[in-house]
N, C-alpha and C positions, 0 to 999 in steps of 0.2 A: 399308741397305748401299753401302758404299761402293766406288769401282771401282775396283779394284786390277790394276796395270797384272801382268801374267803376263810371266813370262820363258822364252817355248819357245826351245829347244834347236832351233835352224834346219839342224842337223846332223844328228836321233837316230838316223837309220841309221847311220852312223859310227860314233857314240860306241856302240851297241851293239854294231859287229861290233870294234870294239877292247876293249871292257869281255868280247867271248864271247874273244877270243884272248887275252887276260891273264889271265881266270880258266881259260881251258882251260890255257894254260903255266903256270901256279900249282899244276895240279893233276896233271900230268905225263901229260896223256894227245893222243896223236897227236889229227889232223883225221877220222885213218878209224875211229879207238875212238869221239872222239864224234857220228859219223854211226853206226855201229852201232848205239851205245847209244841213238840217240833215231830209230831205224828211219828213216834218210835216209841217201839216195847222198855219199859222198864229197865226190867235184865240186861239190852243194849245199853242203855244208858249207864246202868251201874258199871258193865264190864268196860266202860267205854272208860269211866274213872275210876276203874280199879288196876293199883300196878303191879298185881298177881297179875292178872289175863292180858298175855301181851295181843290185843285185840285192834285191828288198822281199823279205821272207818275211812268213808271218803271223802272228799273235798266239798260236797253238797250235805254230809252230815256236819259239815265242822262250819258252815253256815248258815246252817239254819240255828245250830249252839247259839253259833253270833248273833244272830240276832234278835234270839229269843230273849239271851242272858242281855242282850243290847250291849255290847263288848265287840268294837273291829277283830277280826281275823287275825289281824297283827299283833293285836295285846295277847290273843290266844295261844301264838307261835313264841309268844316271847319270853325266852329265859328269866328268871329273876334271879337279880346277881346278886349274891351277898352280900350283906353290909361290912365294909373292912372297918376293924376294930385299930383304933388308934390309942398306942401307948404312952 
């Protein structure tokens, strides 16, 4: 078995925050509506999406949000790659 270097996202919570916000907005859902859908407080959902608040959340919360947004968990944890500019 080869030792393969794994490229970990060192800022995974920020990646998830950005993706939750992105897909929530794409679906036209407010933070308050998402909170109601997943049975969490509006303030908690706002904190999850905030880059200013280093708020961690459980796998269960991530799962509930992914189901509410109809987005697979693996999509929520995938960092968007910046488009390469070709000169």
